[in-house]
C-alpha positions as CSV (number, residue, x, y, z in Angstrom):
1,M,72.5,80.8,51.2
2,T,73.0,84.0,49.3
3,V,70.4,86.5,48.3
4,P,71.0,89.1,45.6
5,V,70.2,92.6,47.0
6,A,71.3,94.9,44.3
7,V,73.8,95.0,41.4
8,G,77.2,94.3,42.9
9,A,75.8,93.6,46.4
10,I,75.1,90.2,47.9
11,L,73.6,89.6,51.3
12,R,75.0,86.4,52.8
13,I,72.7,84.6,55.2
14,A,74.7,82.3,57.5
15,S,75.1,81.3,61.0
16,A,78.8,82.0,60.9
17,P,80.2,84.9,63.0
18,P,80.7,88.2,61.3
19,P,84.1,88.8,59.7
20,P,86.9,89.7,62.2
21,D,87.3,93.2,60.8
22,V,83.6,94.0,61.7
23,M,84.2,92.9,65.3
24,V,87.5,94.8,65.5
25,G,85.6,97.9,64.5
26,V,83.0,97.3,67.1
27,V,85.7,96.8,69.8
28,A,87.4,100.1,68.7
29,F,84.1,102.0,68.8
30,A,83.3,100.6,72.3
31,A,86.8,101.5,73.6
32,A,86.5,105.0,72.2
33,A,83.0,105.5,73.7
34,L,83.9,104.2,77.2
35,A,85.6,106.5,79.7
36,A,89.0,105.1,80.5
37,E,88.1,104.5,84.2
38,A,84.6,103.1,83.4
39,K,83.9,99.5,84.4
40,P,82.6,97.6,81.4
41,V,79.8,95.1,82.2
42,P,78.7,93.2,79.1
43,L,75.2,91.8,78.9
44,D,75.3,88.3,77.5
45,E,73.1,85.2,77.7
46,Q,76.0,83.4,79.4
47,G,76.4,86.1,82.1
48,H,75.4,86.0,85.7
49,R,71.7,86.0,86.3
50,L,70.4,88.4,88.9
51,T,67.1,89.0,90.6
52,T,65.8,92.5,91.0
53,T,66.9,92.5,94.6
54,Q,70.4,91.4,93.6
55,L,70.5,94.0,90.8
56,A,69.6,96.6,93.4
57,D,72.6,95.3,95.5
58,R,74.9,95.6,92.5
59,L,73.8,99.2,91.9
60,R,74.6,100.0,95.5
61,F,78.0,98.3,95.2
62,W,78.8,100.1,91.9
63,R,77.8,103.5,93.4
64,A,80.0,102.8,96.4
65,D,82.9,101.8,94.1
66,G,82.8,105.3,92.6
67,R,83.5,104.2,89.1
68,D,81.2,104.7,86.1
69,V,79.6,101.5,84.9
70,A,79.0,100.8,81.2
71,L,76.4,98.2,80.6
72,L,77.3,96.9,77.1
73,I,74.5,95.6,74.8
74,G,75.6,93.7,71.8
75,G,74.3,94.2,68.3
76,P,72.8,91.6,66.1
77,D,76.0,89.6,66.1
78,G,76.6,90.0,69.8
79,L,79.6,91.4,71.6
80,A,83.2,90.7,70.5
81,P,84.8,87.9,72.6
82,S,87.6,90.3,73.6
83,L,85.0,92.7,75.1
84,K,83.5,90.0,77.2
85,A,86.8,88.5,78.2
86,S,88.2,91.9,79.4
87,A,85.2,92.5,81.7
88,D,85.3,91.7,85.5
89,E,81.7,90.6,85.4
90,T,79.1,89.7,82.8
91,L,75.3,89.9,83.4
92,R,72.3,88.5,81.7
93,L,68.8,89.8,81.6
94,S,67.2,86.6,80.3
95,E,68.0,83.1,79.2
96,L,66.4,84.0,75.9
97,T,68.2,85.6,73.0
98,L,66.6,89.0,72.6
99,P,66.7,91.7,69.9
100,H,69.2,94.3,71.0
101,A,66.7,97.1,70.6
102,F,64.3,95.3,73.0
103,V,67.1,94.8,75.5
104,R,67.5,98.6,75.9
105,V,63.9,98.8,77.1
106,L,64.2,95.8,79.3
107,L,67.4,97.0,80.8
108,A,65.9,100.5,81.5
109,E,63.0,99.0,83.3
110,A,65.2,96.6,85.3
111,L,67.4,99.5,86.4
112,Y,64.5,101.7,87.3
113,R,62.9,98.8,89.3
114,A,66.2,98.1,91.1
115,W,66.7,101.8,91.9
116,S,63.1,102.1,93.1
117,L,63.6,99.1,95.4
118,S,66.8,100.7,96.9
119,A,65.0,104.0,97.3
120,G,62.0,102.5,99.0
121,H,59.7,103.6,96.3
122,P,56.5,101.6,96.0
123,Y,57.0,100.8,92.2
124,H,58.5,97.4,93.0
125,R,56.1,95.0,94.6
126,A,57.8,91.8,95.6
């Protein structure tokens, strides 16, 4: 299905993945934004599901590992397969597909809750 947007521009609505050159640009941008020694951890609906307690354990592990961790949130078309394939671990926040802007809020709350659990703060009530 195509929808005319403006003279000379057409918006294509399809379930097909974005053109390869778009994903190549996303991969290049992500690689430039990540510190060379950072551990990339993509968020994906196929990733490993964690409870809050397990996420608190991961945070402690990552802190002890001494490397920066970059939690990667995909855009509307998700993450490039090469980004997911190059990661040592992939996590998921939900079994639902969520808008990437909402994922930022959900991730921030999950990280704060996991930190508060590790710190013995009363915010997390299990």
